[in-house]
N, C-alpha and C positions, 0 to 999 in steps of 0.2 A: 785640232779637236773637230770631231764630226759635228755638224750643226743641222743636218737635215738627212732624211731618209730618201735615197735616190729611187725614182721610179724607173725600172729597167725593162728593156726588151731582151730577147735572147742574145743578140750580138753584144749589147752593153754588159750583160751578165758575165760573158766570157772575159771581158776586160776588167771588170771590177774585182772579180775573184782572184786576180793576179796580185792584188795588194798583199802586204805583209799579213793582214788579217781582215777578213770580210765576213759579215753576217748577212744572210739573205733569207727573206721570208717568201715562200710560195703561198699565194693567197687567192681567194675568189671574192669578187665584189659582192656576192650574195651571201657570204658566210659571216654570221654574227661573231663567232670566236676569232675569225681573221681580223675583223674590224677592231676588236678589243686588243689583239696582239699588235696590230699596226700602231695603235695609240701608244702601247708600251714601248715599242721601238722608237717612236718619235721622241718620247720622253728620255730614253736612254741615249739617243743621239746627241742630246744637249750636254751630256755629262761625260762621255767616253772619248778618250784620246786613242789615236792609232788604229781605229777600226772603221772600215768602210761599211755602211749599212745600206742595204737596198731591198726593194720589194719588187716582185715579179708576179704578174697576173697568171695564175695557173691555167686558166681557160684560153687566154689570148696567146700563150707562148708554149704550145704543145710540144714543140721541138725541144725546148729547154727542159720541160717537165719529163719528157722521155729520156733525154740525155742524162739527167741527174737522178732518174728513177724515183721521182716523187709521185707517190700514189694517192696521197690525201692532202687535205689542207685544213688548217695552216701547218706548214712544215718549215722549220728553221734549219738552215745549213750553215755551218761555220767552216770557212776555208782559210788555209794558210798558204800563201803563195801558189794558189791554184789547186791545191789538194784539199779535199773534204776531210776535216778532222773530227767533226761532231755533227749529229743530226738529232733533232727532237721533233715529235709530232704533237699537235694539239695546242690548246691555249696554255701559255706559260705566264707566270707572274714575273714582275721585274727582277726580284732577287734571283730567280732561277736562270733568267736570261743573262744577267750579269755574271753568275757563276759559270755559265757555259762559255762566255767570252773569256773570262779570267783563266779557266782551266784549259782552254783550247790552244 
């Protein structure tokens, strides 16, 4: 069971997404909706099995932002074994994020 949201840099991101399933938020420290969504992810991390959950600072990791073509924040990316399978932009509520994980 995931118990925490991992703070990632670009190199760590490339490793984490190799998991069976990984959910990553690209965020900015100055973004209000990002702060709310990060709180939602911390709540989800307590309850979800088999999913690595990470967060990466949009501004501090421009190489990852460019590599994954993230143009705005917050952006959630769902990966399966290194391949992006789903992407949503903007603030999402817990049921929507759980649906994204389950459908991915």
